[in-house]
N, C-alpha and C positions, 0 to 999 in steps of 0.2 A: 249825259256825256260825262266821261270821267275827266279828272284834272281840274285845274282852276279855271274859272270863267267869270269875268267881271259882271256879266249879266246874270248868270245862273246863281251866283252867290248872293245876289240882291233881289231874288224873286220876291213877289209881293205876298199878301196874306194867304193863309191856308184855308180860308173859308170855302168849303165845298158845297155850300147850299145852292149855288147856281147850277149845279150839275144834275138836278133832278130831271127826269124824263119829260119831254114835251116836244112840240114841233109845229111847223107850218110848211106851206109850199104848194104850189100848183105848177106842174110842168107839162104833163100830158094827161088830160082827164079821160082820154079813151083807153089808155093802157091800164091793164089790170095786173096786180101782183100775184105771184105764185106763192107757194108755201115757204115758211121759215123752217129750216132744218137745224136742230140743235147739234153742235159739234164742239164740246168743251175743249179747252186747251188752245195753245197758240197765242199770237198777239191779240191785243184788244180789237184792233181793226186791221184787216189785211185784204188787199186785192192781190191774188196769187196767180201767177202764170197767165196773166191777162193778155189775150190776143183779140183784136177787134178794131172796128172803126165806126164811122157814122153811117147810119142807114143800113138797110138790108143788104144792098149790093155794093156799098162803098168799099174802097180798098182798106186793108188793115193798116192802122197807124201804130198800134201797139203790137209788140211781138214778144210773147212769153215774159211779160213785164210783171214784176212783183214789187208792191209797195206796202209797208206795214208801219203801224205805230202802236205803242203800248199806252196804257192809261196814264195820263198826266205828262206824257212825253211830247216833245216837239220834233216832228219829222219834216225835213225839207227836201223838195224835189228841185234840182237845178240841172242845167245843161244848155246847149246852144239853142238859138232860135230854130223852131221847127222840129225840136227833138221829141215832142209828144208829151211835154210836161203837163200842160193844162188838160190834155186829153187823158192822161193817166189819172188825174184827179177826178175828172168827169166820169171816167169809167167806174171808179170806186163809188161815185154818187149815183150811178145808174143812168147816166145821160147818153150812153151810146151802147151799141150792141156788142156783147162779148161772144165771140165764137168759140173761145176756149177760156178756161180758168174760172175762178169764182171769187166772191167777196163775202167775208165773214165779219160780223160785228158782235163782240162780246160772246163768242162761242156759237152764234147763230149764223147759218148760211142765208144771206139776204140777196143772193145773186138775182133772184127773180122779182125782187121788190121794185116798185116804181120809185123815182126820186121822192115824191111826196110821202110815200109810206116809209122811206128811209128817214125822212125828217121825223116822222112820228116815232121811229125807233131810237132817235137821239142823235141824228146827224144834222149839223148846221153847215150851210154852204154860202160863201160870200164870193160872188163872181168879180172879175176885175172891173167891169164896166156896168153901167146901168144897174147899180146895186142900191140906190136910194130912190125915194119918191120926192123929186125936187120941189114940187109945189106944196108938199105937206111940211108942217113944222117938224123940228127934231123930235119932239115928244110924240107927235102923231106917228112918225116913222117907227119909234120904239114900240108904240102900242100896236102897230101893224104886225110886229114880230110875235105878239102874244095873242093874235086874234082868235085862235082856236082854243086857247086856254079858258077853262071855266073857273079857275081858282083866282085868288087875289094875287096879281102880279106886281103890286106896288113895291114889294121888297126886292124883286129882281131888277126893277127899274132903278131903285136906289143904288143897287150894286153897280149898275152900268154907269150911273152918275158919279159914283165914287171912283170907278176905274177911269172914266173920262170926264174930269171936272168941267172942261170947257163946254160939254154938252148940256150940263145943268144951266150954265150961264146963258146959253143960246137956245134953250129948250122951246121958246116961243117963236123962234126965227125960222123962216122957210129953209129947208135943208139945202136947196139949190143956191142959196146965197153964201154958203160956207166955203172955206178954202178946201183944196183937195184933200189935205190931211184930215181935216175935220169931217169931211164927207166919209172918209174911210172909217173914222171912229163911229159915225152913225151906222154904217153898214155892219160893222162888227158888233156894235151894241144891239142892233135889231136882231142879229143872229143869236146873240146871247139871251135875248128875251125868250127864246124857245127852250131854254135850259138844256142845251145839248150836252151829249157825252163826248162828241167829237166835233171840233170846229175846223172847217176846211176853208182855206184862204187862197184865192187865186191872185197872185201878184199884188199883195196888200200895199206895197210901197211904190207901186208904179207911178211915176210922175211927181213924186214929192221930193222935197229937199232933203239933204243928208241929216239935218237936225230933226226933221219930222220923221224920217225913217228910223232914226235911233229911238225916238219917243214911241213910235208904234211897236217896235221890237220889244221895248221895255214893257209895254202893256200886254203884248202877246205872251211874254214870259209870265206876267202876273196871272193871266188867264190859265195858263198851264199849271201854275202853282195851285190852283183851286182843284186840280184833278182832271180837268178837261184835256183830252188828247188834241193836239194841233197837228194838222197835216197842211203843209203850205207849199205852194209853188212860188219861186222867187228868182228874179233876174239878178239881184244884188247877192251873188252867190257867196262871196267871202263873208259878208256881214251876216247872212242867214246861217251859214254853216257854223259861225261862231256861237250861236245860241241853240244849235240843233243837238238833240240826243242821237238822232239818226239822220243820215244823209243819203240821197239817191241821185246819182248822176245818170241821166238818160241821154242816149244818142240814138237817133232814128227809131224811137219807140222801144228801145231795148235797155236793160240795165247794163251800163258800162262800168260803174263803180258803186259800191255800197259799203258803208261803214258808219262809225260815229262821226259827228261833225269834226271832232279833233283829228281823227284819223285821215279824213278826206283833206282837211286843210294842210296836213303834214305830207300827204302823198305827192311826190315830185311829179308824177304823170298828171294828176289832177290839177296841180298848181300850174304846170306848163300849158296844158290844153284848155283849161276852163277858168283859171283864176289870174291869168296874166303873169305867170312866173312866180 
């Protein structure tokens, strides 16, 4: 995002070592992926002209919707309740059927890949709810994020602890005993253990206090600073757009407004309709 930004000007370290390829995930073990088609050029990740919904015969929720993010950028999807925000991100992750459109990651067409295979290609996804193992300790949750890795992941775990110091302090504590904000840190940390190229966050600040929200946004900025692309759905639209390089306002599954975070915050129609004036 161009212009001054109190968050962006104070992004964290530039260590990109956490961005190496890796992955985890099991969504539908019966589904099989199709081929990956190379197509260089364009944004690092894009879901382009996406039309589709849940199930083979379900109604379309997305209508010619496009969402994209470049390497190391933060892209935010906002809009009213029921606008298709989470559905749009799930479409990019392969969790619903696209009847039109395609998804490309780093120049490769991944439209036919399963979610688990997209994780292997470098996509990390943190759902809004049920995103931690409550009976496991914090450290066990992080270890689960690296369960398919065959290398030494201790350095990645150390990076997660540096990003979220409270997790180091509570690493032996069951994750279910943590506060809502701390649970979200565990969920994000576990996704980072896969060493993703793209981190996708569905309502990461839902249900947390404004202070915790600001802290989570600070940490998200630090993650992007390492070179990881962030695609985020967020109800706290004004605060999210303040840290966004790109913003997408969805209405009824369609792109209503698209621009930089700064442009959308300054747009009188966006402010009136979605930001409270």
